[in-house]
N, C-alpha and C positions, 0 to 999 in steps of 0.2 A: 254636286250642288243641291240635288233634291233631298239630301239627308238633313240639311239644316233645319227645315221647319219641324221635323220630328224631334231633333235634339233640343230645340227651343221649347217645344211643348213639354218635354220631359223635365227640363230645368224649371219651368213654371210650376209644374206639379210638385216637384221636390221643394221648391221654394215656399209653396203654399203650406205643405206639411210642416216645414221647419217653422214657418210663422205661427201656425197653430200651436206647435210645441212650445213656442216662446211667449204665448199669450199670457198676460199677467192676470192674476185672480180678479183684480178690479175691473178688467175688461169683461171677463165672463160674468162677474156679478152684475154689471150694468146691462148686459144682454138679457140675463134672466129677469132682471127687474122690469125691463121693457116688455118682455113677453108676459109677465104677471099682470102688469097694468092693462095690457090689451085684453087679457082674459077677465080681469075684473070689470072692465067696461062692458064685456059680454055677459056679466054676472055668472061666470064660471069660477066661482070662488073655491070650490074643492080642488081645482087644478091650479088656480093662481096662488093660493096660500103656500103650498109646498115649494113653488118656485121662489117665492119671497124668502122662505126659510133658508134655502140653499144660497140665495144671493147674500143674505145677511151673514151667513157663516163665512163666505168668501171675503166679504168686505163689510164690516160692522159699521155702516152709516146709520145715523139717527133717523134720517129720512126714511130709509128702508125699514127701520124698526117700527116707526109710526104707521107706515103703510101696511105692514104685516099685522099690527094690532087692529087697524081698520078692516083688513081683509077677514080676519078671524071673527070680528064683530059682525060683519055682514053675512058671514057663513053660518052664524048662529052658535058658534063655539064661544060662548060669552066668558067662560072661565079662563080659556086661553087668551081671549082678547083682553080681559081685565089684567091678567098677569103681564102681558106685553105692554099695555098702557102704563102700568106701574113701573115696569123696567125703563120705559121711555122717560117717565117723570123723574126717576132717580138720576138718570143720566143728565136730564135738563137741569136739575138742581146743582149739579157739579160743574155746569158750564160757566164760563166768564160772562159778565153782563153783556158784553158785546155779542157773543154767540147766542145768548138767550134772546136777544132782540129778533134774531132770525127765526126763532121757533116759538114766538109768543102765541101766535094763533093756534098752532098744533098743540102746544102745552095746555091751552085753555080747553080745547076739544077733549084732550086725554083726561083732564081732571073732571070734566063734566061727565064723561062716559063712565069713569070709575065709580062716581057717586050713583049714577043711574043704575049700573049693573049690579051694585052691591046687594040690593034687595032681591034681585032676580037669580043670583047664583045658586045652583043646586049644591047641596053639601052631602057628604057621605060620612058616617061614623061607623068605624069597625070596632067590634068588641070581641075579646076573648079572655079567658081567665089566665092570669099569671103569665109566665114566659112561654114562648113557643118551644116545643120540643127541639132538641138538638138536630140540626140538619133540615129543619123546616123553615120555609119562608112564605110570605104572602105578598103577592104583587097585583097591582091594578094600574093599567097604562104604564108609565115609566116610574112608578112608586113601588118600593119594596120594603117590607118589615121583617125583621128576624127575631126581635125580642118581645117586648110588651106591646100592647095595642096603643095606637096614637091617642093621646089624651083628649084632643079636640077634633071636631068635624073638619073636614077639608073640602074646598070647592073643586068641582069637576064640571066638565061640559055636560049639557043636557043630552040625554039619549042613553043607549045601552053601553055598558062597560063590562069587560070580562075580568072577573076576579079569579086569579090562579093560585092554588095552594100546592106548593111543591114540598113533597116529603121523601126522605131517603128510603130507597127500597121499594117504592110504589109509583104508579103512574100519577101524573098531575091531575088534580081535581079542579075543574073549571065551572064557575057559577056566573050567570049573567045578572048584573045589577042594573036596573032601569032607573034613571034619574030624570026628574021633571023640573022645569023652571020654577024657582022660588020654593022648592020643597026640600026638606032634610030627610035623608033615608039612613036607617040603621041596619047594619048587616052583622048578625051574631054568628061568628065563625063556628063556635062550639056547636051551635044548633044546626048548622047547615053542612058541616064537614066533620068527618071522623078523623080527629087528629090522633096520630100514633104516638103514644107517650115515649119519652126517652128511656132507654135502658140504662140504668145507672150501673157502673162497674161494681162488681162485688168486691168489697174490701176484706181481705183475709189477713188477720193479724197473726203473724208467726212469732211465737214467743221463744224464749231460749230453750234449747234441747234439754230434756230431762237429765238429771244427774245420774250417771251410771256408776255404781260403786266399783272402784278398781281393786281387785284382790291384791293384797300385799303379800308377797312371798315370805314365807316363814324363814327366820334366820337359821342358818345351819349351825349345828352344835359344834362349838370350837374343838372339843375333845375328839369328836368323830372326824372333823376336818384335818386335825393334826395327825390322827392315825392314818388316814389315806395318804397324806403327804409323806409320812414316814415310810409307809409301805412302798410308795413309789420311789423314794430315795434308796431304799434297800434293794429294790429290783435293779436300779441303775448301778448300784455297787456290785451286784452279781455280774452284770454285763461287763463292768470294768475288770473284775477279777478274771473272767473268762478270757477276755482279750489279752490281758497281761500274761496269763498262763500259756496261751497259744504262742505268744512271742517268746516266752522262756523256753518252750520246747524247740522252737526254731533255732534259738541261739545255742542250745545244748548240742544240736546236730552240727552246727558250725564248729563248736569247741572240739567235738570228737574227731572231726576231720583235720584239725590243726594242732592237736596235742598227741604226744606219744609217751612212751615209758611205761613201766609196770604199773605205776600209780596213776598215770595219766596226767602228770604235772609238767611234762616236758613239752611246752607250748611255744610256738612262735608268736610274733606280735599279734597277728590276726586271731590266733587261738586264744591268747590271753585276753584280748578285748571281748571275744565272744563269751568267755567264762564270766567276766565281770557283768556284761549285760544280762546274761542268763540269771545270775543271782539277783540282780536288781528287779527284773521282771517277775521272778519267782516270789520275791518278798511282796511286790505290789499285788500280785494275784492273791496271795494269802490275805493281805490286808482287805482287798476287795471283798473276798468271800466272807471274812470275819465280820466286816462292817455290814454287808448285805444281810447276814443272818441276824445280827443284833437289831438292825433297823427294822427288818421285816417282823421280827418277833415283837419289838416294841409297838409297831403300828397296829399289829393285830390286837394287842392288849388294849390300846387306846380305843380302837373301834368297838371291841366287845364290852368294855366297861363304860362306854358313853351312856348317859342317862336318856330316858325317853324324852320326847319334845315337851311333855307336860311337866317334867321334873328337871328341865335343864337349869344348870346353875353356872355361875361365872367360873371359868377355867383359866388358870395362868400356867403356862408351860414354856420351858426353854429347851431347845435341842441343840447340842454341841456335837459335832463330828469332825474328827481330825484324822488325817491319813498322811503317811510319809513312807518313803522307801525304807524298808527294814522293820516297819511296825505300824500300828494303828491304834486309835483310841476313840471311843464313842461315849458321850455323856448325855443322859436324858434326865431332866429335872422338871418337876411339875407340882402344882398345887391345885387340888380339886376341893371345892367347897360344896 
């Protein structure tokens, strides 16, 4: 029984945490607003205004926006106050007539303060020549520039402001600009900061590759070419004749083994076939050697009589070679001009 109080306590804590987790933004915004009002009554504006900023972000009520403008006004940040008053008036102009009746007094105060603050706003004019180098930007408060300088002065709150110049490859350069109520200040970035110029990429134009003359191989003399072909054909004929001769000798040995009689003409069937083959191979061998000799000789003549390259002329030539068992014939015909 004694455990129940502890269990109940734990449940209460867990329930409270869950309740906090489910708290809606509007509830938190209301709490922040009340805290800010309390601090404004104590004239703690530097603490009250940030609370109102957070409250307005969570729940963008026009009453909160007007109170925030009034807080910045009393804090002395008149440029921020003027901007917030202007934001409030733009929202007021978009209201329905019924809603505008609820904000008539506040809208009157906002319009009056915008007119009064206009002559008091400090302004800053930044100048630099041309475009900022690539990778460079200039910032002050929540404003940042990357291109050309702003054409017109712009309002800022009175007091010191840090102007930061960020450049690629180097540490940030910080300068303090002091602005006073009702005064316009000019800051020359070129005179105060050494800007690193952009390094433009070098453009290399690559033209077409130079024309390289291609050597044209000289044409081979037709007569000389025909001579080498003829010599090669003659060598092949010699090889053919040698093979046929070797086969004829082999068949002669077969015929001697199968033929008898005083004259050697008494042959059986195998011997008779060997004699016929021997004669055929013998004739083919003769033709091969004869053709080889003629072709080789003709090829040598063609090569030796071919003109030099400077005196080459058109050559027309026809080579006919015929071989058969029992005989052979080779013809070589040509016209040389």
